[in-house]
C-alpha positions in Angstrom: -32.2 27.7 15.3 -34.4 25.7 17.7 -34.2 25.2 21.4 -35.5 22.1 23.0 -35.7 20.7 26.5 -35.5 16.9 26.7 -35.6 14.1 29.5 -32.2 12.4 29.1 -33.7 8.9 29.6 -35.5 9.7 26.3 -34.4 7.7 23.2 -33.1 9.2 20.1 -36.0 7.7 18.0 -38.5 9.5 20.2 -36.7 12.8 19.8 -36.5 12.4 16.0 -40.2 11.5 16.1 -41.0 14.6 18.0 -38.9 16.8 15.7 -40.5 15.6 12.6 -43.2 18.7 12.9 -40.2 21.1 12.6 -38.1 19.5 10.2 -41.0 18.9 8.0 -40.1 15.4 6.9 -40.4 11.8 8.5 -37.7 10.7 10.8 -36.3 8.4 8.2 -35.5 11.1 6.0 -33.4 13.4 8.3 -30.2 12.8 10.2 -28.8 14.1 13.6 -25.3 14.9 14.1 -23.2 15.5 17.1 -20.3 17.8 17.1 -17.3 16.9 19.0 -14.4 19.2 20.6 -12.1 18.2 17.5 -14.9 19.6 15.1 -15.6 16.2 14.0 -19.3 15.4 13.2 -20.5 12.0 14.1 -24.0 10.9 13.1 -26.5 9.7 15.6 -27.9 6.5 14.0 -29.0 4.4 16.9 -32.5 5.1 17.4 -32.6 3.0 20.8 -29.9 5.1 22.4 -30.7 7.2 25.3 -29.8 10.8 25.6 -27.8 10.2 28.8 -24.6 11.2 27.2 -25.6 14.4 25.7 -24.5 17.5 27.5 -26.5 20.7 28.6 -26.3 23.4 25.9 -25.0 20.9 23.4 -25.4 21.7 19.7 -26.9 19.2 17.4 -27.0 19.6 13.5 -30.2 18.3 11.5 -29.5 17.4 7.8 -32.1 16.3 5.2 -31.2 12.7 3.8 -32.1 9.2 4.5 -31.2 8.0 8.0 -29.0 4.9 8.4 -30.5 1.6 9.1 -29.0 -1.4 11.1 -25.9 -2.5 9.6 -25.2 0.6 7.5 -22.7 3.2 7.5 -22.2 6.5 5.8 -19.1 7.5 4.0 -17.5 9.5 1.2 -16.5 8.5 -2.3 -13.6 10.4 -4.0 -12.3 10.0 -7.7 -8.6 9.0 -7.8 -6.9 10.8 -10.6 -3.4 9.3 -10.6 -1.5 12.1 -12.7 -3.5 15.0 -11.9 -2.0 18.0 -9.7 -4.6 17.1 -7.3 -5.3 13.4 -7.3 -8.0 13.2 -4.9 -11.5 14.9 -6.0 -14.7 14.6 -3.7 -17.4 12.9 -5.5 -20.5 12.3 -3.2 -21.7 11.0 0.1 -22.9 7.2 0.1 -24.4 4.7 2.4 -23.0 1.2 2.4 -24.8 -1.7 4.1 -23.3 -5.0 5.6 -23.5 -7.9 3.0 -23.8 -5.5 0.0 -21.7 -6.6 -3.0 -19.0 -4.3 -4.0 -20.1 -4.5 -7.5 -23.7 -3.6 -6.7 -22.4 -0.5 -4.8 -20.1 0.5 -7.7 -22.9 0.1 -10.3 -25.3 2.4 -8.0 -22.5 5.0 -7.4 -21.9 5.1 -11.2 -25.6 5.7 -11.8 -25.9 8.3 -9.5 -23.0 10.0 -10.9 -24.2 9.9 -14.2 -27.7 11.2 -13.2 -26.9 13.9 -10.9 -23.4 15.3 -12.1 -23.3 14.1 -15.9 -20.1 12.1 -14.9 -19.9 9.0 -17.3 -17.6 6.1 -16.3 -17.9 2.7 -17.5 -18.6 0.0 -15.1 -16.2 -2.4 -16.6 -13.3 0.1 -16.6 -13.2 1.3 -13.0 -12.7 -0.1 -9.3 -13.6 0.8 -5.9 -10.7 0.9 -3.4 -10.0 1.8 0.3 -8.9 5.4 1.1 -6.7 6.0 4.1 -6.4 9.8 4.5 -4.8 10.8 1.1 -3.7 7.2 0.3 -5.2 4.8 -2.2 -5.2 1.3 -0.4 -6.7 -2.1 -1.0 -8.6 -3.0 -4.2 -12.2 -4.1 -3.8 -13.0 -6.7 -6.2 -16.7 -6.7 -7.6 -17.3 -10.1 -6.3 -16.5 -9.3 -2.7 -19.0 -8.3 -0.1 -18.9 -5.4 2.5 -19.0 -8.4 5.0 -15.4 -9.8 4.4 -14.4 -6.0 3.9 -14.7 -4.1 7.1 -17.1 -1.2 7.4 -16.6 1.6 9.7 -18.6 4.9 10.4 -17.3 7.8 8.2 -15.5 5.4 5.7 -14.0 7.0 2.7 -13.3 5.2 -0.7 -11.8 5.8 -4.0 -13.4 5.4 -7.4 -10.7 4.8 -9.9 -11.2 5.0 -13.8 -9.1 2.4 -15.5 -7.7 2.2 -19.1 -9.0 -1.1 -19.6 -10.7 -4.0 -17.7 -9.8 -4.8 -13.9 -6.5 -6.9 -14.0 -7.0 -7.9 -10.3 -8.8 -11.3 -9.9 -7.7 -12.2 -6.3 -7.8 -10.4 -3.0 -4.3 -11.9 -2.3 -2.7 -10.2 -5.3 -0.8 -7.2 -4.9 -1.3 -4.1 -7.1 1.4 -1.2 -6.7 2.0 2.1 -8.3 5.3 2.5 -10.4 7.0 5.5 -11.7 10.2 6.1 -13.6 12.5 8.4 -12.6 14.9 9.7 -15.4 18.1 11.2 -14.0 19.4 12.6 -17.2 16.5 15.1 -17.4 15.5 15.1 -13.7 11.9 14.1 -14.6 9.4 11.5 -13.3 7.2 9.9 -15.8 3.6 9.2 -15.3 2.0 6.6 -13.0 1.6 3.0 -14.0 0.6 -0.1 -12.1 1.9 -3.6 -11.8 0.2 -6.6 -10.3 2.0 -9.1 -8.4 0.9 -12.7 -7.5 3.5 -13.0 -5.0 5.9 -10.6 -2.8 9.3 -11.3 -4.4 11.5 -8.4 -5.7 12.4 -10.6 -8.6 8.9 -10.6 -9.7 8.4 -7.0 -9.2 11.5 -6.3 -11.3 10.3 -8.6 -13.9 7.0 -6.9 -14.2 8.6 -3.3 -14.5 11.2 -4.6 -17.0 8.3 -5.9 -19.2 6.6 -2.3 -18.7 9.5 -0.3 -19.3 12.0 -2.2 -21.7 14.8 -1.8 -19.0 16.7 -5.2 -18.4 15.9 -6.6 -14.8 19.9 -6.4 -14.2 19.8 -2.7 -14.8 16.7 -1.9 -12.9 17.1 -0.1 -9.4 14.1 0.5 -7.0 13.0 2.7 -4.4 9.8 3.1 -2.2 8.2 6.4 -2.5 8.2 8.6 0.7 5.3 10.3 2.6 1.7 10.2 1.5 0.3 9.8 -1.9 1.5 10.8 -4.5 4.8 10.7 -2.7 6.0 14.0 -4.3 9.5 15.3 -3.4 11.8 17.9 -5.1 13.7 16.5 -8.3 16.9 17.5 -6.7 16.5 14.8 -3.9 15.1 12.0 -5.7 18.3 10.6 -7.2 20.3 10.8 -3.9 18.0 10.9 -1.0 15.9 7.7 -1.6 17.1 4.1 -0.8 17.8 2.6 -4.3 19.3 -0.6 -3.3 17.0 -1.9 -0.3 18.6 -5.1 0.8 15.7 -7.4 0.7 14.2 -10.3 -1.2 10.6 -9.5 -0.7 8.4 -6.3 -0.7 6.7 -7.1 2.7 10.0 -7.0 4.7 12.2 -4.4 5.8 13.0 -1.9 4.6 10.1 -1.7 2.3 7.3 -3.2 4.4 4.5 -3.1 1.6 1.6 -5.2 2.9 -1.3 -3.8 1.0 -2.2 -2.4 -2.5 -1.4 1.3 -3.3 2.1 1.9 -2.4 4.5 3.8 -4.8 7.6 2.2 -6.2 10.2 4.4 -8.1 12.6 2.9 -10.5 15.5 4.0 -12.7 17.8 2.6 -15.1 21.4 2.1 -13.7 23.0 2.9 -16.9 21.5 6.5 -17.2 23.8 9.0 -15.8 22.1 12.0 -13.7 22.3 15.5 -15.3 25.1 17.7 -14.2 23.7 21.1 -13.2 25.6 24.5 -12.8 25.2 26.3 -9.7 22.8 28.9 -11.5 20.6 25.9 -12.8 20.4 24.3 -9.5 19.4 27.5 -7.8 16.6 28.0 -10.3 15.3 24.5 -10.1 15.4 24.6 -6.3 13.3 27.8 -6.5 10.9 26.3 -8.8 10.5 23.2 -6.9 10.1 25.1 -3.7 7.1 27.0 -5.2 5.6 23.8 -6.7 6.0 21.7 -3.3 4.5 24.8 -1.3 1.5 24.8 -3.8 1.0 21.2 -3.5 1.2 21.1 0.3 -1.6 23.8 0.6 -3.8 22.5 -2.2 -7.2 21.6 -0.8 -10.2 20.5 -2.9 -13.3 22.8 -2.8 -15.3 20.6 -5.3 -18.8 19.8 -3.8 -21.7 18.7 -5.8 -24.3 20.4 -3.6 -24.7 22.4 -0.4 -26.9 21.7 2.6 -28.2 24.1 5.2 -28.3 22.5 8.7 -30.8 23.1 11.5 -29.0 23.4 14.8 -30.7 22.1 18.0 -29.7 22.9 21.7 -30.2 20.6 24.5 -31.0 22.5 27.6 -32.1 21.2 31.1 -32.6 24.6 32.5 -36.0 25.8 33.9 -38.5 26.1 31.0 -39.4 29.3 29.4 -42.6 30.3 27.7 -40.8 30.1 24.1 -38.9 26.6 24.9 -40.6 23.5 23.3 -41.2 20.7 26.0 -40.4 17.2 24.5 -41.6 14.6 26.7 
């Protein structure tokens, strides 16, 4: 723990320069974070910004690592595991710069994962895509730049391994997750993907029909509820979802699908739902209650490495003999 006295007119770059002696590395290789009341950390990256907004006795955290340059934003990369119990696994922190090609960023991330963590994923069989909380979002094409794609501080992104080459070729295409509901066995099949060139329900049904073998006229569709993977009790899937949305396009009410990553469930209208005895229903309800409870409380603890932080206090009280005066 280090306590420092500073002039609030001082700029961040000067503070970092004066801290080099205590941190032990040049200012380009350590980062300073502020901790807000909601426990969210924010990296102080603007070296020309003054300390005027800093409070007395404010705690700062210093971490080793390359500091951000102009136009750069630090974020987190997660692996998307579609059919795993825990579909989101943290991989690493990463820095992206404005104007960087998505393909270049993907290649660098893959090289880092292979070098540091022995995770070997083929460049041609994976994609980067937006992560919004738990939800996989817009697919980033290798030819796009983080200029057309908005970058924000503390961004999050998914790395998704694919069974084959990337099927998406245009940013206006729509890539959706689809999953078959089998009412006769009360089971959901694993996730698949369908790529749409337009937004019509007819195209969506044609793509699902080609994938599943179910005739278009016998397909019934419903939009998955809640956050990805849109899990719910098998006792409610058949009756609690809207299996006949009155719309001709996916981007209108009640589907309101405007971006990649939404989940569509489908079923064969000819397949009858399994009839359960009261005992069978009770047993399934208990199992599903336990399963859903475990899913909601699951938190990933995977982390490739741990860091120790150096905390700094800013204090404007009268200087004591053991305080450090930074002019």
